[in-house]
C-alpha positions, -999 to +999 in steps of 0.1 A: +082+335-109+112+347-128+139+367-111+149+399-127+181+383-141+162+357-159+137+383-173+166+403-187+182+373-202+149+362-218+143+397-232+178+398-246+173+364-263+140+376-278+158+408-291+185+387-306+159+364-323+141+395-338+174+410-349+184+376-365+151+376-385+155+411-397+191+404-407+180+373-425+154+392-445+180+419-453+204+391-466+177+376-488+168+410-502+204+419-510+210+385-525+180+388-548+191+423-558+226+412-564+217+382-585+192+401-606+221+421-622+254+406-610+277+429-631+263+461-617+256+449-582+288+430-574+296+456-547+267+441-526+286+408-520+306+422-491+274+435-476+258+401-478+289+386-461+288+412-434+251+405-427+258+368-425+287+374-401+264+396-379+238+367-379+265+343-368+277+367-341+241+373-327+234+336-326+268+330-310+260+355-282+227+338-277+244+304-273+270+319-250+242+331-227+228+296-224+245+263-217+258+258-252+291+277-248+311+256-273+285+262-300+287+299-292+325+301-295+323+282-328+297+307-341+318+337-330+348+323-348+327+316-379+315+352-377+350+365-377+359+343-407+329+355-426+338+391-419+374+385-431+359+370-463+337+402-466+369+423-463+388+403-488+359+403-513+358+441-512 
Protein backbone atom coordinates (compact mmCIF):
# COMPACT_ATOMS: atom_id res chain seq x y z
CA UNK A 1 0.00 0.00 0.00
CA UNK A 2 1.25 3.47 -0.85
CA UNK A 3 2.10 5.96 1.82
CA UNK A 4 0.54 9.39 1.47
CA UNK A 5 3.87 10.85 0.25
CA UNK A 6 4.10 8.36 -2.60
CA UNK A 7 0.47 9.01 -3.54
CA UNK A 8 1.07 12.74 -3.74
CA UNK A 9 4.24 12.22 -5.76
CA UNK A 10 2.41 9.93 -8.17
CA UNK A 11 -0.46 12.39 -8.58
CA UNK A 12 1.99 15.23 -9.25
CA UNK A 13 3.76 13.14 -11.91
CA UNK A 14 0.42 12.37 -13.58
CA UNK A 15 -0.52 16.06 -13.54
CA UNK A 16 2.85 16.93 -15.10
CA UNK A 17 2.29 14.30 -17.82
CA UNK A 18 -1.16 15.70 -18.62
CA UNK A 19 0.22 19.24 -18.66
CA UNK A 20 3.02 18.12 -20.99
CA UNK A 21 0.51 16.59 -23.41
CA UNK A 22 -1.59 19.76 -23.40
CA UNK A 23 1.47 21.94 -23.96
CA UNK A 24 2.58 19.66 -26.79
CA UNK A 25 -0.80 19.97 -28.49
CA UNK A 26 -0.67 23.75 -28.08
CA UNK A 27 2.84 23.87 -29.56
CA UNK A 28 1.74 21.86 -32.60
CA UNK A 29 -1.34 24.05 -33.12
CA UNK A 30 0.72 27.25 -32.88
CA UNK A 31 3.37 25.82 -35.20
CA UNK A 32 0.79 24.88 -37.84
CA UNK A 33 -0.87 28.30 -37.58
CA UNK A 34 2.50 30.02 -37.80
CA UNK A 35 3.68 28.13 -40.86
CA UNK A 36 0.38 28.56 -42.70
CA UNK A 37 1.12 32.27 -43.05
CA UNK A 38 4.63 33.01 -41.81
CA UNK A 39 4.65 36.72 -42.64
CA UNK A 40 1.53 37.60 -40.67
CA UNK A 41 2.04 35.11 -37.84
CA UNK A 42 5.73 35.61 -37.10
CA UNK A 43 4.78 36.97 -33.68
CA UNK A 44 3.83 33.40 -32.67
CA UNK A 45 7.43 32.14 -32.72
CA UNK A 46 8.22 33.39 -29.18
CA UNK A 47 5.02 31.72 -27.97
CA UNK A 48 6.15 28.41 -29.47
CA UNK A 49 9.54 28.78 -27.74
CA UNK A 50 7.86 29.63 -24.42
CA UNK A 51 5.68 26.53 -24.69
CA UNK A 52 8.73 24.41 -25.51
CA UNK A 53 10.56 25.82 -22.50
CA UNK A 54 7.57 25.09 -20.30
CA UNK A 55 7.55 21.50 -21.54
CA UNK A 56 11.25 21.15 -20.72
CA UNK A 57 10.67 22.72 -17.31
CA UNK A 58 7.79 20.34 -16.47
CA UNK A 59 9.77 17.32 -17.59
CA UNK A 60 12.75 18.55 -15.56
CA UNK A 61 10.61 18.79 -12.43
CA UNK A 62 9.38 15.26 -13.03
CA UNK A 63 12.96 13.98 -13.36
CA UNK A 64 14.05 15.88 -10.25
CA UNK A 65 11.28 14.15 -8.30
CA UNK A 66 12.66 10.76 -9.30
CA UNK A 67 16.19 9.35 -9.22
CA UNK A 68 17.20 11.07 -12.48
CA UNK A 69 18.40 14.33 -10.93
CA UNK A 70 21.13 15.03 -13.51
CA UNK A 71 18.61 14.74 -16.36
CA UNK A 72 16.30 17.06 -14.45
CA UNK A 73 19.01 19.70 -14.03
CA UNK A 74 19.92 19.47 -17.73
CA UNK A 75 16.27 19.93 -18.70
CA UNK A 76 15.88 22.92 -16.37
CA UNK A 77 18.93 24.56 -17.94
CA UNK A 78 17.55 23.77 -21.40
CA UNK A 79 14.25 25.38 -20.42
CA UNK A 80 16.02 28.58 -19.39
CA UNK A 81 17.99 28.60 -22.66
CA UNK A 82 14.80 28.17 -24.69
CA UNK A 83 13.12 30.98 -22.72
CA UNK A 84 16.11 33.24 -23.45
CA UNK A 85 15.75 32.38 -27.16
CA UNK A 86 12.05 33.25 -26.91
CA UNK A 87 12.91 36.60 -25.36
CA UNK A 88 15.53 37.32 -28.01
CA UNK A 89 13.22 36.33 -30.87
CA UNK A 90 10.61 38.80 -29.70
